[in-house]
C-alpha positions as CSV (number, residue, x, y, z in Angstrom):
1,M,6.2,13.7,0.8
2,K,7.5,10.8,2.8
3,L,5.5,7.7,3.7
4,L,6.2,4.3,5.4
5,L,5.3,1.5,3.1
6,I,4.9,-2.0,4.6
7,N,4.6,-4.7,2.0
8,N,3.7,-8.0,3.5
9,D,3.7,-9.8,0.1
10,G,6.1,-12.7,-0.2
11,G,9.2,-12.0,2.0
12,G,7.8,-8.7,3.0
13,F,9.6,-5.4,3.7
14,A,9.1,-2.0,5.2
15,D,10.7,1.2,3.9
16,Y,10.2,4.9,3.8
17,I,9.4,6.1,0.3
18,E,8.9,9.5,-1.4
19,V,5.8,10.1,-3.4
20,S,4.4,13.3,-5.0
21,A,1.7,15.3,-3.3
22,E,-1.9,14.4,-4.3
23,T,-1.0,10.6,-4.7
24,T,-3.9,8.3,-4.0
25,V,-3.9,4.9,-2.5
26,A,-4.8,3.3,-5.8
27,Q,-2.0,5.1,-7.6
28,L,0.5,4.0,-5.0
29,F,-0.7,0.4,-5.2
30,E,-0.4,0.4,-9.0
31,Q,3.2,1.9,-8.8
32,K,4.4,-0.6,-6.2
33,M,2.5,-3.8,-7.1
34,G,2.4,-3.6,-10.9
35,D,-0.1,-6.0,-12.4
36,A,-1.4,-7.3,-9.1
37,E,-5.2,-7.0,-8.4
38,A,-6.0,-4.7,-5.5
39,R,-9.0,-6.9,-4.6
40,D,-6.5,-9.6,-3.6
41,Y,-4.9,-7.4,-0.9
42,L,-5.9,-5.7,2.3
43,I,-4.7,-2.1,2.1
44,R,-4.7,0.1,5.2
45,V,-3.6,3.6,5.8
46,N,-2.5,4.3,9.4
47,R,-4.0,0.9,10.4
48,Q,-7.4,1.8,9.1
49,P,-9.2,0.4,5.9
50,C,-9.3,3.0,3.2
51,P,-11.0,3.8,-0.1
52,P,-8.9,3.6,-3.3
53,N,-9.3,7.4,-4.0
54,Q,-8.0,8.5,-0.5
55,R,-5.2,11.0,-0.9
56,L,-2.1,10.2,1.0
57,Q,-0.6,12.6,3.6
58,D,3.0,13.2,4.6
59,G,3.9,10.7,7.3
60,D,1.1,8.2,6.5
61,R,1.8,4.5,7.1
62,I,0.5,2.2,4.3
63,S,0.4,-1.6,4.7
64,I,-0.4,-4.0,1.8
65,T,-1.2,-7.6,2.9
66,P,-2.3,-10.4,0.6
67,T,-5.6,-12.0,1.4
68,K,-4.6,-15.2,-0.3
69,I,-1.3,-16.8,0.6
70,E,0.2,-19.4,-1.9
71,G,0.7,-22.8,-0.3
72,A,-1.5,-22.1,2.7
């Protein structure tokens, strides 16, 4: 399924990505952010806060924004 991923970490980017059906928010975060801690980010699906076990749907918009910004 196709999702819009908005990553506001560092320089930031937005892009459409393909993920398998049944992918959860936590699984996507782990795939895209590697060793980063989810507690250090505000993660939203379709502009709404979401639980880590929420299953993603085709066409969802996911944004990942750090809660702590280096140098600020």
